[in-house]
N, C-alpha and C positions, 0 to 999 in steps of 0.2 A: 463822713470825715473819717481821714485815717486816724490810727492809734498814734499816740505822740512820738513812740518809737519810729513808726514808718516816716512821721514828719521830719524827725531828726536827720533819718537817711536821706530823705528828699532834699533837705537842705544842704547836707555836705555835699552830694553828688550833683547838685545843680549849682552850688557855689554862692547862693544868697538866699535871703529871706524872701526877695520879690520874686525870683525865678522860681523858687519852690512854690509860692503863692499862686503864680499864674499857670504852673503846670497841675495844681490841684484845684484851682477855680475858686479860690478863697482870698480873702483880704491878707497882705503881709502881716497886719497887726494881729490876728487871729494865729498865725504860725509864729510869731514872737511870743505871744502869751504862752502857747503851748510848750515852746522850747524853755522859757523862763521856768514854767512849774516842773519840767523835768530835771532842770539843773537844781531847782530847790529840793526836790525829791531825792536827787542824788548827792546833795550838797557837794557840788563840784562844778566849776566853769567847764563847759564842753565846746564853746564856740568863741571865737575872737570876732567880734563884729566891727564892721566898717561900713561906709555909705555904699562902696560897690561890693565888697566881697565879704563872705564869712567863712572862716577857715577851722578846723578843729584845733583844739588844745593838744597837749601830749596825751592827756587822759581821754579827751574827746576823740583822738583818732582811734585809741585803743577800743573805747566802747564802740566807735563805728566798725571797726574791723571785726570784732565778735558779734555784734548785733547782724552786721550783713551777712555773715555764716549762718547764723541762726534763722534768720529769714529766708534765705536761699534753700537751707534745709528743709523748713516747713512748707515752702513752696513745692519742693521736689516731691515731699511725702504726699502732700494734698493732690498734686497730680497723679501719683501712683494709685492713690485710694480711689479717686473719684470712677475710675472707670476699671480699675484692675490691670489695665494695660496701657501702652503709649498710644496717646490719641490727639489729634488736633482740636485745639478747644482755646477760647479766650480771645485776646486781642493781640495783634503785633504791628509794630511801627517798623516801616522798613524804607531805607533811604538809598537813592541810586541816581547815578547820572540820567539826565533827562531821555534822550534819545535812546540811549542804551536800555533803560529801564523799560520804555515802551516795547522795544522789540523783544528782550530777553526776559525780564523781571515780571511783566504783567503776565505772560503765559505760566509762568510758575505760581504766581499767586491764584489764578483761575483754575490751575489744575489741584491745587491743595484746597480751594473752596469747593470743588466738586466733590471731593471726598469728605468734606466737613463743613456743612453751610452754617454752623454756628462760629467758624473762625471768622473774626472782624480783623481786617488788615486796612492799614492807613500807609498809603504809599506815597514817600515824599520824593518828588523828582526834581532835581538840580544839584549843584555842586557847592552849595553854601551850609552843609550840614557838617559842621567840624566836630563838635563835641556831642558824642552818642549819649553820654550819661546825662549831660545838662538838658539835652533835648529829648530825653526818655526814648532813644531809638534802639531798638532791639537788636538790629543788624543792618549794616550798610555795606553796599558794593561800592568798591573803590577801583580804578583803574590807574596803573602806574606803580612806580616805586612808592614805597610806605615810608613815612618818617617814623622814628622810635617814638613809641608812646606807652601808655598803661594798658592798651587795648591788645586784644588776641586777635590773629588773623589766620585764615585758612586759604590757601592758593586755590583758585576754581580751575585756572587755566591760563591762557595766553591772548591777546588781541594784537594778532598781526596787522601790519599797515602796508600801504600801498600807494605809489604814484599813479594817478589817473587821470586822462582827458578825455574829451569826445573825438571822435574820426573826424567830424568837421572842423574842430578847433585844429587838429593836426595838419589837416589839409590847407587851412588857411596859413598857419605859422611854421609849419615844418615839424617833423618828427625828431626829438632829441636822440641822438645817437650815442654820445658820450655826455658824461655828467656835467660837463662845462658848458654844453649847450643850454642847459636849463637856466643859464643867466640871461637869454634872449627872450624868455617866456613869460607870460602872465600868470600869476597864481591867485586861487581863491583861498583864503586863511579863515580858520576857525577861531583864532585869537590873535592880538597882535603880536605876542610872543613867537609865535612861528615864523614870524619874518627874519628874527634874529637867529633862531634855533637852526643846528645844522641837522640835515636829513641823516640818520645813525642807520647803518646797515647792520645785518646780522653777525657779520664778522667783527663787529666794533669798530670798522671805519666810519667816518663822517665826512659830508660833503656841505659846504656852505655856499648857499647860492648868492653870488655877489650882487649887491644892489639889486635884490628882489624887488620886483614890481607887484604890485597886489592892489588894485583899485577897490576891492570889496573883502570885508572882513565881518562874518557873521557867526554868531555862537548859537547856531541851530545845524544839526548834522542835515536834517530833512532839507533845509534852505542850501546848505552846501551842494548837496547831490543835485538839487534843481539847477543851481548855477553851472555845476559841471557837465550837466546834460545839455544845458543852454549854450555849452562852448564859450564860456566866459573865462576859463583858465584851466591851469592844472591844479590839482590838490593832493596835498599828502595827507591821508586820513586813515580810518579803520576799514580793513577789506570788508568786514560784514555789512558796511553801509553800501557798498557798490558792487557785492558779487553778482547779484541776479543782473545787472546791466552789464558786467563784463562777459558773463556767460551768454548773453543775448548778442554782445558786438555791439551794443551801443555805447559802451565805454571801453578805452584801451588802456592795459595795465602796462605802464613803461617800465622799462629796466627789470623785466620779470626774470631775468636770469640772475639778478642780484637781489637777494630777499632783503627786505628792510627788518630792522629790530622790532620785536613784538613785545608788547607792554603786558605786564602781569595783572591779573584780575584777581582781587581778593575779596572775600567776605569777612568783616570786621566786626566785633562784637565786644562787649565790655567784659574786662577781667573778672569775671564770678566764679565762683565754684560750682555753680549750678546753671546748666543751660537748658532752658525747656526744650520739650520735643520738638514744639513746632519750628523753633529756630533751627535745631539739627535738621529736620526734614527740609526746610527751606534751602539750607546750605548743600544738603545733598542732591536735591533737585536742580539747584542752579550749578553744579558741578557738572551733571549730564547735559543742562541746556547750553553751556559755552563750548562744549565739544564741536558743536557746530563750526564755530569761528576759524578754527584751522584748518578746514576743509580747502583746498585748492581748487580755483575755479576750473570747471571742465572743459569750456570751452571759451573762444575769444580771445587767447592770450597770444600777444605777439609784442615785439620790442617797438 
């Protein structure tokens, strides 16, 4: 069982007694008793309780801020003392988009564990990990523009995008020469929102495909690639997903003379004064890993 101070931090960061109890694997009543004992000891109300949320009082927030700093400093000291040098150890929870995570994050995790077999990693793949603190996530990879938050972020690189189709599809339906030709084509979508979203170019211009026809929408990059290779339509998606097929001539990059907007890739982590060495090293290795994303396909490029 954690100390009462650690339990208090967990409740504030997860937002409720129930969420904190689930993260620690105990009953909510046990958490409630510990917090009540802490408040009795300090003779002050630290938390405002409701059925859904628990938020710190003014004094509770002050206690949290100072206590968080003390705990972080203690963790930094312990990591320094354990080996005398920075090292990979302990456990780490990482969140990343599913297909991107398989392609780029898994190799980084494997490389880290080859150096430190004692490093335990839980990799959470998907797009539903919104609150890092509540879900006890050390670092998350996010693609696209970031909204304002209390989190820190380090830009790792960019995720270029392309319009692609198979040679067989283009032979059957014709190769679009000007952007308005796209109005007469079938599209494969990753999400329903793509049907309404403009295609944005690197120079800031946008093109909306009028009455876009899309009979297949699937939220799996691997499935999208298979459908494009099967000549089911055109797709607007990340270059990394199609690079090898473009270079082999199995897919054609459309309008290659009009680069599309690339989306930023960030490593996002909680705004704490202390960042463990394992998180710093993960971010450093991810920065190296995503450099491959911006490499232009070597062959197979044509309009």
